[in-house]
Backbone as XML, in Angstrom:
<?xml version="1.0"?>
<chain id="A" units="angstrom">
  <residue number="1" name="UNK">
    <atom name="N" x="0.816" y="-1.190" z="0.010"/>
    <atom name="CA" x="-0.004" y="-0.007" z="0.003"/>
    <atom name="C" x="0.862" y="1.261" z="-0.004"/>
  </residue>
  <residue number="2" name="UNK">
    <atom name="N" x="1.834" y="1.338" z="0.916"/>
    <atom name="CA" x="2.712" y="2.530" z="0.999"/>
    <atom name="C" x="3.550" y="2.657" z="-0.260"/>
  </residue>
  <residue number="3" name="UNK">
    <atom name="N" x="4.098" y="1.545" z="-0.717"/>
    <atom name="CA" x="4.941" y="1.597" z="-1.913"/>
    <atom name="C" x="4.107" y="2.018" z="-3.120"/>
  </residue>
  <residue number="4" name="UNK">
    <atom name="N" x="2.871" y="1.621" z="-3.198"/>
    <atom name="CA" x="1.989" y="2.049" z="-4.301"/>
    <atom name="C" x="1.825" y="3.565" z="-4.282"/>
  </residue>
  <residue number="5" name="UNK">
    <atom name="N" x="1.644" y="4.126" z="-3.102"/>
    <atom name="CA" x="1.488" y="5.573" z="-2.970"/>
    <atom name="C" x="2.766" y="6.285" z="-3.396"/>
  </residue>
  <residue number="6" name="UNK">
    <atom name="N" x="3.901" y="5.728" z="-2.950"/>
    <atom name="CA" x="5.200" y="6.284" z="-3.282"/>
    <atom name="C" x="5.411" y="6.295" z="-4.793"/>
  </residue>
  <residue number="7" name="UNK">
    <atom name="N" x="5.010" y="5.213" z="-5.450"/>
    <atom name="CA" x="5.219" y="5.107" z="-6.878"/>
    <atom name="C" x="4.150" y="5.861" z="-7.684"/>
  </residue>
  <residue number="8" name="UNK">
    <atom name="N" x="3.030" y="6.152" z="-7.099"/>
    <atom name="CA" x="1.996" y="6.929" z="-7.789"/>
    <atom name="C" x="2.442" y="8.373" z="-7.964"/>
  </residue>
  <residue number="9" name="UNK">
    <atom name="N" x="3.092" y="8.917" z="-6.966"/>
    <atom name="CA" x="3.574" y="10.301" z="-6.964"/>
    <atom name="C" x="5.088" y="10.335" z="-6.759"/>
  </residue>
  <residue number="10" name="UNK">
    <atom name="N" x="5.842" y="9.819" z="-7.705"/>
    <atom name="CA" x="7.306" y="9.659" z="-7.465"/>
    <atom name="C" x="8.044" y="10.949" z="-7.242"/>
  </residue>
  <residue number="11" name="UNK">
    <atom name="N" x="7.810" y="11.974" z="-8.049"/>
    <atom name="CA" x="8.570" y="13.225" z="-7.898"/>
    <atom name="C" x="8.290" y="13.885" z="-6.552"/>
  </residue>
  <residue number="12" name="UNK">
    <atom name="N" x="7.023" y="13.902" z="-6.176"/>
    <atom name="CA" x="6.652" y="14.502" z="-4.935"/>
    <atom name="C" x="7.240" y="13.742" z="-3.742"/>
  </residue>
  <residue number="13" name="UNK">
    <atom name="N" x="7.113" y="12.423" z="-3.723"/>
    <atom name="CA" x="7.605" y="11.649" z="-2.598"/>
    <atom name="C" x="9.107" y="11.617" z="-2.525"/>
  </residue>
  <residue number="14" name="UNK">
    <atom name="N" x="9.792" y="11.619" z="-3.680"/>
    <atom name="CA" x="11.266" y="11.708" z="-3.623"/>
    <atom name="C" x="11.648" y="13.042" z="-3.038"/>
  </residue>
  <residue number="15" name="UNK">
    <atom name="N" x="10.982" y="14.101" z="-3.435"/>
    <atom name="CA" x="11.285" y="15.440" z="-2.893"/>
    <atom name="C" x="11.060" y="15.485" z="-1.401"/>
  </residue>
  <residue number="16" name="UNK">
    <atom name="N" x="9.977" y="14.895" z="-0.955"/>
    <atom name="CA" x="9.706" y="14.855" z="0.509"/>
    <atom name="C" x="10.743" y="14.039" z="1.261"/>
  </residue>
  <residue number="17" name="UNK">
    <atom name="N" x="11.116" y="12.879" z="0.702"/>
    <atom name="CA" x="12.192" y="12.103" z="1.322"/>
    <atom name="C" x="13.500" y="12.896" z="1.405"/>
  </residue>
  <residue number="18" name="UNK">
    <atom name="N" x="13.860" y="13.528" z="0.302"/>
    <atom name="CA" x="15.115" y="14.308" z="0.269"/>
    <atom name="C" x="15.076" y="15.414" z="1.310"/>
  </residue>
  <residue number="19" name="UNK">
    <atom name="N" x="13.962" y="16.154" z="1.399"/>
    <atom name="CA" x="13.860" y="17.231" z="2.369"/>
    <atom name="C" x="13.933" y="16.688" z="3.818"/>
  </residue>
  <residue number="20" name="UNK">
    <atom name="N" x="13.227" y="15.619" z="4.092"/>
    <atom name="CA" x="13.226" y="15.070" z="5.431"/>
    <atom name="C" x="14.598" y="14.540" z="5.842"/>
  </residue>
  <residue number="21" name="UNK">
    <atom name="N" x="15.221" y="13.823" z="4.946"/>
    <atom name="CA" x="16.558" y="13.286" z="5.215"/>
    <atom name="C" x="17.573" y="14.390" z="5.405"/>
  </residue>
  <residue number="22" name="UNK">
    <atom name="N" x="17.496" y="15.402" z="4.543"/>
    <atom name="CA" x="18.424" y="16.550" z="4.653"/>
    <atom name="C" x="18.235" y="17.255" z="5.967"/>
  </residue>
  <residue number="23" name="UNK">
    <atom name="N" x="16.969" y="17.393" z="6.403"/>
    <atom name="CA" x="16.701" y="18.020" z="7.709"/>
    <atom name="C" x="17.330" y="17.235" z="8.850"/>
  </residue>
  <residue number="24" name="UNK">
    <atom name="N" x="17.151" y="15.929" z="8.833"/>
    <atom name="CA" x="17.714" y="15.078" z="9.898"/>
    <atom name="C" x="19.230" y="15.151" z="9.872"/>
  </residue>
  <residue number="25" name="UNK">
    <atom name="N" x="19.826" y="15.115" z="8.706"/>
    <atom name="CA" x="21.293" y="15.172" z="8.614"/>
    <atom name="C" x="21.813" y="16.525" z="9.077"/>
  </residue>
  <residue number="26" name="UNK">
    <atom name="N" x="21.092" y="17.581" z="8.770"/>
    <atom name="CA" x="21.492" y="18.931" z="9.256"/>
    <atom name="C" x="21.448" y="19.009" z="10.755"/>
  </residue>
  <residue number="27" name="UNK">
    <atom name="N" x="20.393" y="18.460" z="11.341"/>
    <atom name="CA" x="20.297" y="18.454" z="12.829"/>
    <atom name="C" x="21.465" y="17.637" z="13.409"/>
  </residue>
  <residue number="28" name="UNK">
    <atom name="N" x="21.706" y="16.493" z="12.857"/>
    <atom name="CA" x="22.834" y="15.653" z="13.370"/>
    <atom name="C" x="24.141" y="16.413" z="13.267"/>
  </residue>
  <residue number="29" name="UNK">
    <atom name="N" x="24.385" y="17.078" z="12.118"/>
    <atom name="CA" x="25.589" y="17.844" z="11.904"/>
    <atom name="C" x="25.701" y="18.965" z="12.947"/>
  </residue>
  <residue number="30" name="UNK">
    <atom name="N" x="24.596" y="19.659" z="13.142"/>
    <atom name="CA" x="24.618" y="20.794" z="14.101"/>
    <atom name="C" x="24.965" y="20.383" z="15.516"/>
  </residue>
  <residue number="31" name="UNK">
    <atom name="N" x="24.434" y="19.236" z="15.942"/>
    <atom name="CA" x="24.639" y="18.827" z="17.347"/>
    <atom name="C" x="25.836" y="17.920" z="17.564"/>
  </residue>
  <residue number="32" name="UNK">
    <atom name="N" x="26.500" y="17.514" z="16.509"/>
    <atom name="CA" x="27.690" y="16.670" z="16.717"/>
    <atom name="C" x="28.990" y="17.417" z="16.352"/>
  </residue>
  <residue number="33" name="UNK">
    <atom name="N" x="28.863" y="18.667" z="15.989"/>
    <atom name="CA" x="30.034" y="19.445" z="15.676"/>
    <atom name="C" x="30.122" y="20.656" z="16.602"/>
  </residue>
  <residue number="34" name="UNK">
    <atom name="N" x="31.301" y="21.192" z="16.717"/>
    <atom name="CA" x="31.547" y="22.413" z="17.527"/>
    <atom name="C" x="31.237" y="23.603" z="16.607"/>
  </residue>
  <residue number="35" name="UNK">
    <atom name="N" x="30.007" y="24.082" z="16.644"/>
    <atom name="CA" x="29.563" y="25.130" z="15.759"/>
    <atom name="C" x="30.385" y="26.409" z="15.958"/>
  </residue>
  <residue number="36" name="UNK">
    <atom name="N" x="30.717" y="26.693" z="17.179"/>
    <atom name="CA" x="31.507" y="27.916" z="17.488"/>
    <atom name="C" x="32.868" y="27.859" z="16.808"/>
  </residue>
  <residue number="37" name="UNK">
    <atom name="N" x="33.518" y="26.719" z="16.914"/>
    <atom name="CA" x="34.847" y="26.574" z="16.319"/>
    <atom name="C" x="34.778" y="26.587" z="14.804"/>
  </residue>
  <residue number="38" name="UNK">
    <atom name="N" x="33.737" y="25.956" z="14.242"/>
    <atom name="CA" x="33.579" y="25.982" z="12.769"/>
    <atom name="C" x="33.396" y="27.375" z="12.279"/>
  </residue>
  <residue number="39" name="UNK">
    <atom name="N" x="32.606" y="28.178" z="12.984"/>
    <atom name="CA" x="32.419" y="29.578" z="12.604"/>
    <atom name="C" x="33.740" y="30.363" z="12.679"/>
  </residue>
  <residue number="40" name="UNK">
    <atom name="N" x="34.501" y="30.060" z="13.697"/>
    <atom name="CA" x="35.834" y="30.727" z="13.851"/>
    <atom name="C" x="36.751" y="30.335" z="12.671"/>
  </residue>
  <residue number="41" name="UNK">
    <atom name="N" x="36.736" y="29.066" z="12.311"/>
    <atom name="CA" x="37.567" y="28.623" z="11.187"/>
    <atom name="C" x="37.173" y="29.311" z="9.903"/>
  </residue>
  <residue number="42" name="UNK">
    <atom name="N" x="35.880" y="29.411" z="9.656"/>
    <atom name="CA" x="35.401" y="30.098" z="8.435"/>
    <atom name="C" x="35.828" y="31.557" z="8.393"/>
  </residue>
  <residue number="43" name="UNK">
    <atom name="N" x="35.735" y="32.219" z="9.556"/>
    <atom name="CA" x="36.171" y="33.613" z="9.607"/>
    <atom name="C" x="37.660" y="33.753" z="9.347"/>
  </residue>
  <residue number="44" name="UNK">
    <atom name="N" x="38.454" y="32.840" z="9.902"/>
    <atom name="CA" x="39.886" y="32.855" z="9.660"/>
    <atom name="C" x="40.194" y="32.590" z="8.192"/>
  </residue>
  <residue number="45" name="UNK">
    <atom name="N" x="39.521" y="31.628" z="7.582"/>
    <atom name="CA" x="39.752" y="31.364" z="6.187"/>
    <atom name="C" x="39.426" y="32.578" z="5.307"/>
  </residue>
  <residue number="46" name="UNK">
    <atom name="N" x="38.351" y="33.271" z="5.641"/>
    <atom name="CA" x="37.979" y="34.452" z="4.899"/>
    <atom name="C" x="39.027" y="35.550" z="5.034"/>
  </residue>
  <residue number="47" name="UNK">
    <atom name="N" x="39.565" y="35.666" z="6.263"/>
    <atom name="CA" x="40.637" y="36.648" z="6.512"/>
    <atom name="C" x="41.868" y="36.333" z="5.674"/>
  </residue>
  <residue number="48" name="UNK">
    <atom name="N" x="42.242" y="35.041" z="5.607"/>
    <atom name="CA" x="43.395" y="34.640" z="4.830"/>
    <atom name="C" x="43.176" y="34.813" z="3.331"/>
  </residue>
  <residue number="49" name="UNK">
    <atom name="N" x="41.953" y="34.610" z="2.875"/>
    <atom name="CA" x="41.654" y="34.815" z="1.464"/>
    <atom name="C" x="41.810" y="36.298" z="1.095"/>
  </residue>
  <residue number="50" name="UNK">
    <atom name="N" x="41.364" y="37.181" z="1.961"/>
    <atom name="CA" x="41.562" y="38.596" z="1.727"/>
    <atom name="C" x="43.053" y="38.953" z="1.745"/>
  </residue>
  <residue number="51" name="UNK">
    <atom name="N" x="43.775" y="38.369" z="2.667"/>
    <atom name="CA" x="45.199" y="38.611" z="2.762"/>
    <atom name="C" x="45.898" y="38.082" z="1.516"/>
  </residue>
  <residue number="52" name="UNK">
    <atom name="N" x="45.461" y="36.985" z="0.975"/>
    <atom name="CA" x="46.061" y="36.377" z="-0.210"/>
    <atom name="C" x="45.889" y="37.318" z="-1.395"/>
  </residue>
  <residue number="53" name="UNK">
    <atom name="N" x="44.753" y="37.985" z="-1.505"/>
    <atom name="CA" x="44.494" y="38.895" z="-2.585"/>
    <atom name="C" x="45.504" y="40.066" z="-2.582"/>
  </residue>
  <residue number="54" name="UNK">
    <atom name="N" x="45.904" y="40.457" z="-1.375"/>
    <atom name="CA" x="46.849" y="41.582" z="-1.246"/>
    <atom name="C" x="48.293" y="41.189" z="-1.524"/>
  </residue>
  <residue number="55" name="UNK">
    <atom name="N" x="48.587" y="39.866" z="-1.543"/>
    <atom name="CA" x="49.963" y="39.405" z="-1.698"/>
    <atom name="C" x="50.134" y="38.499" z="-2.943"/>
  </residue>
  <residue number="56" name="UNK">
    <atom name="N" x="49.373" y="38.782" z="-3.956"/>
    <atom name="CA" x="49.468" y="37.950" z="-5.190"/>
    <atom name="C" x="50.849" y="37.973" z="-5.811"/>
  </residue>
  <residue number="57" name="UNK">
    <atom name="N" x="51.559" y="39.082" z="-5.643"/>
    <atom name="CA" x="52.860" y="39.221" z="-6.303"/>
    <atom name="C" x="54.001" y="38.633" z="-5.452"/>
  </residue>
  <residue number="58" name="UNK">
    <atom name="N" x="53.682" y="38.208" z="-4.225"/>
    <atom name="CA" x="54.704" y="37.655" z="-3.339"/>
    <atom name="C" x="54.490" y="36.165" z="-3.128"/>
  </residue>
  <residue number="59" name="UNK">
    <atom name="N" x="55.196" y="35.328" z="-3.895"/>
    <atom name="CA" x="54.962" y="33.888" z="-3.837"/>
    <atom name="C" x="55.285" y="33.287" z="-2.460"/>
  </residue>
  <residue number="60" name="UNK">
    <atom name="N" x="56.268" y="33.820" z="-1.772"/>
    <atom name="CA" x="56.623" y="33.322" z="-0.437"/>
    <atom name="C" x="55.496" y="33.516" z="0.542"/>
  </residue>
  <residue number="61" name="UNK">
    <atom name="N" x="54.921" y="34.736" z="0.553"/>
    <atom name="CA" x="53.828" y="35.056" z="1.425"/>
    <atom name="C" x="52.565" y="34.246" z="1.080"/>
  </residue>
  <residue number="62" name="UNK">
    <atom name="N" x="52.338" y="34.007" z="-0.214"/>
    <atom name="CA" x="51.210" y="33.234" z="-0.690"/>
    <atom name="C" x="51.328" y="31.777" z="-0.188"/>
  </residue>
  <residue number="63" name="UNK">
    <atom name="N" x="52.556" y="31.239" z="-0.187"/>
    <atom name="CA" x="52.734" y="29.883" z="0.302"/>
    <atom name="C" x="52.444" y="29.775" z="1.819"/>
  </residue>
  <residue number="64" name="UNK">
    <atom name="N" x="52.839" y="30.794" z="2.543"/>
    <atom name="CA" x="52.531" y="30.838" z="3.983"/>
    <atom name="C" x="51.036" y="30.864" z="4.226"/>
  </residue>
  <residue number="65" name="UNK">
    <atom name="N" x="50.371" y="31.721" z="3.493"/>
    <atom name="CA" x="48.909" y="31.857" z="3.616"/>
    <atom name="C" x="48.226" y="30.544" z="3.259"/>
  </residue>
  <residue number="66" name="UNK">
    <atom name="N" x="48.634" y="29.971" z="2.123"/>
    <atom name="CA" x="48.030" y="28.716" z="1.692"/>
    <atom name="C" x="48.243" y="27.586" z="2.682"/>
  </residue>
  <residue number="67" name="UNK">
    <atom name="N" x="49.395" y="27.584" z="3.339"/>
    <atom name="CA" x="49.699" y="26.574" z="4.365"/>
    <atom name="C" x="48.724" y="26.690" z="5.542"/>
  </residue>
  <residue number="68" name="UNK">
    <atom name="N" x="48.490" y="27.954" z="5.958"/>
    <atom name="CA" x="47.540" y="28.192" z="7.075"/>
    <atom name="C" x="46.111" y="27.805" z="6.692"/>
  </residue>
  <residue number="69" name="UNK">
    <atom name="N" x="45.711" y="28.136" z="5.452"/>
    <atom name="CA" x="44.391" y="27.794" z="4.981"/>
    <atom name="C" x="44.208" y="26.282" z="4.924"/>
  </residue>
  <residue number="70" name="UNK">
    <atom name="N" x="45.244" y="25.591" z="4.453"/>
    <atom name="CA" x="45.213" y="24.138" z="4.372"/>
    <atom name="C" x="45.068" y="23.496" z="5.742"/>
  </residue>
  <residue number="71" name="UNK">
    <atom name="N" x="45.752" y="24.044" z="6.757"/>
    <atom name="CA" x="45.616" y="23.536" z="8.128"/>
    <atom name="C" x="44.203" y="23.717" z="8.642"/>
  </residue>
  <residue number="72" name="UNK">
    <atom name="N" x="43.633" y="24.870" z="8.333"/>
    <atom name="CA" x="42.222" y="25.136" z="8.776"/>
    <atom name="C" x="41.251" y="24.205" z="8.072"/>
  </residue>
  <residue number="73" name="UNK">
    <atom name="N" x="41.514" y="23.919" z="6.810"/>
    <atom name="CA" x="40.657" y="23.014" z="6.033"/>
    <atom name="C" x="40.730" y="21.626" z="6.646"/>
  </residue>
  <residue number="74" name="UNK">
    <atom name="N" x="41.897" y="21.185" z="7.023"/>
    <atom name="CA" x="42.064" y="19.892" z="7.655"/>
    <atom name="C" x="41.308" y="19.802" z="8.963"/>
  </residue>
  <residue number="75" name="UNK">
    <atom name="N" x="41.359" y="20.849" z="9.753"/>
    <atom name="CA" x="40.612" y="20.854" z="11.027"/>
    <atom name="C" x="39.124" y="20.828" z="10.761"/>
  </residue>
  <residue number="76" name="UNK">
    <atom name="N" x="38.709" y="21.532" z="9.743"/>
    <atom name="CA" x="37.265" y="21.551" z="9.401"/>
    <atom name="C" x="36.813" y="20.146" z="8.979"/>
  </residue>
  <residue number="77" name="UNK">
    <atom name="N" x="37.659" y="19.449" z="8.238"/>
    <atom name="CA" x="37.352" y="18.101" z="7.788"/>
    <atom name="C" x="37.238" y="17.175" z="8.986"/>
  </residue>
  <residue number="78" name="UNK">
    <atom name="N" x="38.096" y="17.321" z="9.971"/>
    <atom name="CA" x="38.011" y="16.504" z="11.156"/>
    <atom name="C" x="36.677" y="16.668" z="11.880"/>
  </residue>
  <residue number="79" name="UNK">
    <atom name="N" x="36.199" y="17.907" z="11.916"/>
    <atom name="CA" x="34.895" y="18.152" z="12.551"/>
    <atom name="C" x="33.758" y="17.479" z="11.834"/>
  </residue>
  <residue number="80" name="UNK">
    <atom name="N" x="33.872" y="17.320" z="10.521"/>
    <atom name="CA" x="32.782" y="16.726" z="9.761"/>
    <atom name="C" x="32.791" y="15.205" z="9.732"/>
  </residue>
  <residue number="81" name="UNK">
    <atom name="N" x="33.855" y="14.615" z="10.252"/>
    <atom name="CA" x="33.956" y="13.139" z="10.228"/>
    <atom name="C" x="32.911" y="12.432" z="11.147"/>
  </residue>
  <residue number="82" name="UNK">
    <atom name="N" x="32.653" y="13.019" z="12.295"/>
    <atom name="CA" x="31.745" y="12.410" z="13.259"/>
    <atom name="C" x="30.330" y="12.363" z="12.673"/>
  </residue>
  <residue number="83" name="UNK">
    <atom name="N" x="29.753" y="13.467" z="12.212"/>
    <atom name="CA" x="28.408" y="13.363" z="11.650"/>
    <atom name="C" x="28.376" y="12.486" z="10.394"/>
  </residue>
  <residue number="84" name="UNK">
    <atom name="N" x="29.437" y="12.482" z="9.618"/>
    <atom name="CA" x="29.490" y="11.622" z="8.445"/>
    <atom name="C" x="29.463" y="10.153" z="8.844"/>
  </residue>
  <residue number="85" name="UNK">
    <atom name="N" x="30.184" y="9.793" z="9.894"/>
    <atom name="CA" x="30.197" y="8.419" z="10.356"/>
    <atom name="C" x="28.812" y="7.979" z="10.879"/>
  </residue>
  <residue number="86" name="UNK">
    <atom name="N" x="28.120" y="8.906" z="11.500"/>
    <atom name="CA" x="26.810" y="8.584" z="12.057"/>
    <atom name="C" x="25.775" y="8.400" z="10.934"/>
  </residue>
  <residue number="87" name="UNK">
    <atom name="N" x="25.896" y="9.151" z="9.871"/>
    <atom name="CA" x="24.847" y="9.144" z="8.838"/>
    <atom name="C" x="25.147" y="8.238" z="7.634"/>
  </residue>
  <residue number="88" name="UNK">
    <atom name="N" x="26.375" y="7.782" z="7.498"/>
    <atom name="CA" x="26.778" y="7.111" z="6.282"/>
    <atom name="C" x="26.007" y="5.769" z="6.056"/>
  </residue>
  <residue number="89" name="UNK">
    <atom name="N" x="25.994" y="4.902" z="7.040"/>
    <atom name="CA" x="25.335" y="3.617" z="6.869"/>
    <atom name="C" x="23.828" y="3.744" z="6.641"/>
  </residue>
  <residue number="90" name="UNK">
    <atom name="N" x="23.117" y="4.530" z="7.487"/>
    <atom name="CA" x="21.702" y="4.675" z="7.240"/>
    <atom name="C" x="21.404" y="5.298" z="5.850"/>
  </residue>
  <residue number="91" name="UNK">
    <atom name="N" x="22.250" y="6.222" z="5.419"/>
    <atom name="CA" x="22.033" y="6.808" z="4.097"/>
    <atom name="C" x="22.231" y="5.768" z="2.970"/>
  </residue>
  <residue number="92" name="UNK">
    <atom name="N" x="23.220" y="4.948" z="3.124"/>
    <atom name="CA" x="23.497" y="3.884" z="2.167"/>
    <atom name="C" x="22.300" y="2.970" z="2.031"/>
  </residue>
  <residue number="93" name="UNK">
    <atom name="N" x="21.758" y="2.522" z="3.162"/>
    <atom name="CA" x="20.590" y="1.628" z="3.159"/>
    <atom name="C" x="19.394" y="2.340" z="2.561"/>
  </residue>
  <residue number="94" name="UNK">
    <atom name="N" x="19.208" y="3.587" z="2.930"/>
    <atom name="CA" x="18.056" y="4.347" z="2.403"/>
    <atom name="C" x="18.111" y="4.527" z="0.884"/>
  </residue>
  <residue number="95" name="UNK">
    <atom name="N" x="19.308" y="4.855" z="0.389"/>
    <atom name="CA" x="19.464" y="5.060" z="-1.054"/>
    <atom name="C" x="19.154" y="3.757" z="-1.797"/>
  </residue>
  <residue number="96" name="UNK">
    <atom name="N" x="19.607" y="2.636" z="-1.287"/>
    <atom name="CA" x="19.303" y="1.335" z="-1.932"/>
    <atom name="C" x="17.801" y="1.092" z="-1.922"/>
  </residue>
  <residue number="97" name="UNK">
    <atom name="N" x="17.148" y="1.385" z="-0.786"/>
    <atom name="CA" x="15.696" y="1.195" z="-0.683"/>
    <atom name="C" x="14.960" y="2.099" z="-1.669"/>
  </residue>
  <residue number="98" name="UNK">
    <atom name="N" x="15.352" y="3.353" z="-1.745"/>
    <atom name="CA" x="14.719" y="4.278" z="-2.699"/>
    <atom name="C" x="14.961" y="3.859" z="-4.134"/>
  </residue>
  <residue number="99" name="UNK">
    <atom name="N" x="16.146" y="3.371" z="-4.425"/>
    <atom name="CA" x="16.431" y="2.904" z="-5.770"/>
    <atom name="C" x="15.504" y="1.759" z="-6.161"/>
  </residue>
  <residue number="100" name="UNK">
    <atom name="N" x="15.309" y="0.823" z="-5.235"/>
    <atom name="CA" x="14.429" y="-0.298" z="-5.521"/>
    <atom name="C" x="12.994" y="0.132" z="-5.754"/>
  </residue>
  <residue number="101" name="UNK">
    <atom name="N" x="12.548" y="1.183" z="-5.092"/>
    <atom name="CA" x="11.192" y="1.650" z="-5.254"/>
    <atom name="C" x="11.041" y="2.460" z="-6.552"/>
  </residue>
  <residue number="102" name="UNK">
    <atom name="N" x="11.948" y="3.381" z="-6.824"/>
    <atom name="CA" x="11.764" y="4.357" z="-7.887"/>
    <atom name="C" x="12.400" y="4.021" z="-9.214"/>
  </residue>
  <residue number="103" name="UNK">
    <atom name="N" x="13.451" y="3.213" z="-9.227"/>
    <atom name="CA" x="14.141" y="2.905" z="-10.507"/>
    <atom name="C" x="13.196" y="2.343" z="-11.561"/>
  </residue>
  <residue number="104" name="UNK">
    <atom name="N" x="12.280" y="1.420" z="-11.222"/>
    <atom name="CA" x="11.422" y="0.853" z="-12.264"/>
    <atom name="C" x="10.468" y="1.870" z="-12.912"/>
  </residue>
  <residue number="105" name="UNK">
    <atom name="N" x="10.168" y="2.953" z="-12.213"/>
    <atom name="CA" x="9.175" y="3.895" z="-12.782"/>
    <atom name="C" x="9.763" y="5.248" z="-13.180"/>
  </residue>
  <residue number="106" name="UNK">
    <atom name="N" x="10.943" y="5.580" z="-12.621"/>
    <atom name="CA" x="11.523" y="6.903" z="-12.870"/>
    <atom name="C" x="13.040" y="6.774" z="-12.867"/>
  </residue>
  <residue number="107" name="UNK">
    <atom name="N" x="13.631" y="6.681" z="-14.067"/>
    <atom name="CA" x="15.066" y="6.419" z="-14.128"/>
    <atom name="C" x="15.915" y="7.561" z="-13.590"/>
  </residue>
  <residue number="108" name="UNK">
    <atom name="N" x="15.367" y="8.764" z="-13.583"/>
    <atom name="CA" x="16.169" y="9.951" z="-13.143"/>
    <atom name="C" x="15.836" y="10.293" z="-11.674"/>
  </residue>
  <residue number="109" name="UNK">
    <atom name="N" x="15.335" y="9.353" z="-10.928"/>
    <atom name="CA" x="14.927" y="9.632" z="-9.551"/>
    <atom name="C" x="16.060" y="10.203" z="-8.700"/>
  </residue>
  <residue number="110" name="UNK">
    <atom name="N" x="17.279" y="9.721" z="-8.906"/>
    <atom name="CA" x="18.408" y="10.181" z="-8.103"/>
    <atom name="C" x="18.678" y="11.681" z="-8.276"/>
  </residue>
  <residue number="111" name="UNK">
    <atom name="N" x="18.439" y="12.176" z="-9.499"/>
    <atom name="CA" x="18.658" y="13.608" z="-9.755"/>
    <atom name="C" x="17.635" y="14.459" z="-8.998"/>
  </residue>
  <residue number="112" name="UNK">
    <atom name="N" x="16.408" y="13.977" z="-8.904"/>
    <atom name="CA" x="15.401" y="14.709" z="-8.093"/>
    <atom name="C" x="15.881" y="14.742" z="-6.638"/>
  </residue>
  <residue number="113" name="UNK">
    <atom name="N" x="16.340" y="13.618" z="-6.179"/>
    <atom name="CA" x="16.796" y="13.532" z="-4.802"/>
    <atom name="C" x="17.975" y="14.464" z="-4.544"/>
  </residue>
  <residue number="114" name="UNK">
    <atom name="N" x="18.952" y="14.465" z="-5.446"/>
    <atom name="CA" x="20.147" y="15.297" z="-5.261"/>
    <atom name="C" x="19.800" y="16.769" z="-5.313"/>
  </residue>
  <residue number="115" name="UNK">
    <atom name="N" x="19.022" y="17.185" z="-6.295"/>
    <atom name="CA" x="18.687" y="18.604" z="-6.462"/>
    <atom name="C" x="17.906" y="19.102" z="-5.260"/>
  </residue>
  <residue number="116" name="UNK">
    <atom name="N" x="16.862" y="18.374" z="-4.856"/>
    <atom name="CA" x="16.075" y="18.796" z="-3.707"/>
    <atom name="C" x="16.952" y="18.777" z="-2.443"/>
  </residue>
  <residue number="117" name="UNK">
    <atom name="N" x="17.810" y="17.784" z="-2.331"/>
    <atom name="CA" x="18.710" y="17.730" z="-1.164"/>
    <atom name="C" x="19.650" y="18.936" z="-1.087"/>
  </residue>
  <residue number="118" name="UNK">
    <atom name="N" x="20.176" y="19.349" z="-2.221"/>
    <atom name="CA" x="21.075" y="20.519" z="-2.233"/>
    <atom name="C" x="20.334" y="21.795" z="-1.834"/>
  </residue>
  <residue number="119" name="UNK">
    <atom name="N" x="19.149" y="21.966" z="-2.420"/>
    <atom name="CA" x="18.379" y="23.159" z="-2.143"/>
    <atom name="C" x="17.930" y="23.208" z="-0.682"/>
  </residue>
  <residue number="120" name="UNK">
    <atom name="N" x="17.398" y="22.094" z="-0.193"/>
    <atom name="CA" x="16.914" y="22.106" z="1.199"/>
    <atom name="C" x="18.054" y="22.164" z="2.198"/>
  </residue>
  <residue number="121" name="UNK">
    <atom name="N" x="19.222" y="21.602" z="1.842"/>
    <atom name="CA" x="20.397" y="21.702" z="2.721"/>
    <atom name="C" x="20.748" y="23.177" z="2.959"/>
  </residue>
  <residue number="122" name="UNK">
    <atom name="N" x="20.800" y="23.939" z="1.895"/>
    <atom name="CA" x="21.103" y="25.355" z="2.047"/>
    <atom name="C" x="20.072" y="26.083" z="2.898"/>
  </residue>
  <residue number="123" name="UNK">
    <atom name="N" x="18.808" y="25.776" z="2.688"/>
    <atom name="CA" x="17.718" y="26.392" z="3.439"/>
    <atom name="C" x="17.839" y="26.011" z="4.922"/>
  </residue>
  <residue number="124" name="UNK">
    <atom name="N" x="17.928" y="24.730" z="5.194"/>
    <atom name="CA" x="17.998" y="24.291" z="6.589"/>
    <atom name="C" x="19.215" y="24.812" z="7.318"/>
  </residue>
  <residue number="125" name="UNK">
    <atom name="N" x="20.357" y="24.868" z="6.638"/>
    <atom name="CA" x="21.562" y="25.388" z="7.275"/>
    <atom name="C" x="21.425" y="26.866" z="7.661"/>
  </residue>
  <residue number="126" name="UNK">
    <atom name="N" x="20.762" y="27.627" z="6.791"/>
    <atom name="CA" x="20.508" y="29.018" z="7.125"/>
    <atom name="C" x="19.510" y="29.164" z="8.272"/>
  </residue>
  <residue number="127" name="UNK">
    <atom name="N" x="18.419" y="28.428" z="8.195"/>
    <atom name="CA" x="17.371" y="28.526" z="9.217"/>
    <atom name="C" x="17.889" y="28.069" z="10.603"/>
  </residue>
  <residue number="128" name="UNK">
    <atom name="N" x="18.696" y="26.987" z="10.617"/>
    <atom name="CA" x="19.167" y="26.445" z="11.878"/>
    <atom name="C" x="20.546" y="27.042" z="12.296"/>
  </residue>
  <residue number="129" name="UNK">
    <atom name="N" x="21.029" y="27.951" z="11.484"/>
    <atom name="CA" x="22.318" y="28.613" z="11.762"/>
    <atom name="C" x="23.455" y="27.580" z="11.972"/>
  </residue>
  <residue number="130" name="UNK">
    <atom name="N" x="23.589" y="26.695" z="10.962"/>
    <atom name="CA" x="24.614" y="25.681" z="11.000"/>
    <atom name="C" x="25.801" y="26.187" z="10.229"/>
  </residue>
  <residue number="131" name="UNK">
    <atom name="N" x="26.995" y="26.074" z="10.784"/>
    <atom name="CA" x="28.225" y="26.534" z="10.133"/>
    <atom name="C" x="28.658" y="25.582" z="9.048"/>
  </residue>
</chain>
């Protein structure tokens, strides 16, 4: 019964799944990361980008700046590992389940999922003030 409903309105239900899953993932990301530190890292990266613009003609200074930015990027990646580890397996199972439901009726189902996921991710991150 439920699968019939999902397959009757594939674009709508894929969009709803994508939005719901993106919301849950955003909440997990927000509460498993140090949002204050991530905001600080982003501000530092922006500062270094501005500094890099002023030193385009000085390769030595550019290398110093790039090294600092790379260190910050590495720290940012470390912060994202925990939420990624929490969500990876459930997402894998869910994608397989969705593929089994939608592939026979809508070959481009994954693109609907990806596009809605990207759009709703941006919206939820702004609304929930996620770094």
